[in-house]
N, C-alpha and C positions, 0 to 999 in steps of 0.2 A: 504494500500500500504506500509506504514512504517513497518507493521508487516512482510510482505513478504521480504522486504529488510533486516530487522533485522534477520530473519531466515536464509536467504541466506548468509549474511555477517558472520554469526556465523561459517560457514564452513571455510571462509578465516581466521578468528581468530584462529580456532583450527588447521587447517592444516599448516598455516603460522608459528605459534609458535612451532609446532612439527618439521617442517623443520629447523627452526632457532635453536632449541634445539639440534637436531641431528648434524647440521652443526657445531655448536660451540663445541659440545663434540668431534666431529671428529677433529676439528682444534686444540684441546688440544694435540693431538698426531701427527697430520700431519701438518707440518709447512706450506706447500703450500696452505692449506685451510684458512690460516690466512690473509684474504684480507680485504680491505676497504669495499668491497661489503657485507661482512658478517655483519659489523656494521650498514650499511645502511639498510640492510634487517631486522636486529633486531629492529632498530628504527621504521621501518614501521609496523612490526607485533605487537610490543608492543604498539605502538601508536594506532593500530587498536582496542585494548581493550577499550581505552577511547571512540573511535567513537561508538563502539558497545554498551557500557553502556549508552552513551548519547542518542542513538536511543531508548534504552529501557526506559530511563527516559522520553523521549518525548512521548512514547506510554502511559506510566502510568499517567504522569502529564498532558500532553497535550490532549490526546485522551480518557483518562479515561478507558483504557484497563487494567483489573486487571492482575497481575502477581503473581505466587506463591512466597511466602516469601523467600524460600531458593533459588529460581532462582535469585532473586535480590541479595541475600547474596553472592552467588558465583561470580556474576558480580563485586560487590564492593570489594570482597576479591582479585579478579584478579587485580583490580586497585592498591590495597595495595601491592600486590606481586610485581608489576612492580616498585612501589616506593621503596620497600625494596631492590630489586635487584639493582636498580640504586644507592641507598644510600650506598651499600656495595662495589661498584666498586673500590674505592680507597683502602679500607682495604684488599680486596681480589685481588689486582692487579696481584699478582703472580699466582692466580688461576681464572683469569677472564673468561677463556673459560669454565671452569667447572661451574662457577657461572651462566653465561648466558645460558649454555647448560641445566643444570638441572632446571634453572629458566624457560626457555622456555617450557620444558616438563611439569613443574608444572602448568604453565598457560594453556597449552593445556588440562591438566586434569581438571582444573577448568571449562574450556569451555565445555568440554564433560559433566561434571556433571551438569552444568547449563542447557545444552540442554536437558539432560535426565529428569531433574526435571521440566523444562518448558513444555515438551511434555506431561507430565502426566495431567496437568490442562486443 
């Protein structure tokens, strides 16, 4: 059951980060898109990366389900990416929409890659 939830939730992580990335990039040029809702959405979808990885760890450690090495690698790199994006928020405050826009698209790409590698096994 956890495997099914993990697989379904992957779509939320991927599509959510894609939408957040596009929204943040658009907000860089369109001021009316710079709303508090954007930041709450980013918090939710970037937080979903941690939930997704925790489910994966639960499957591997708790249920003994093997995972391809690079599948786990992309999951942990996604967590690191979220941390790096967050840590640069003050230094790149003048470019924060670009930071979170491209960051969201990068996390989306990691999710897609993890899904492709995970489906091979």
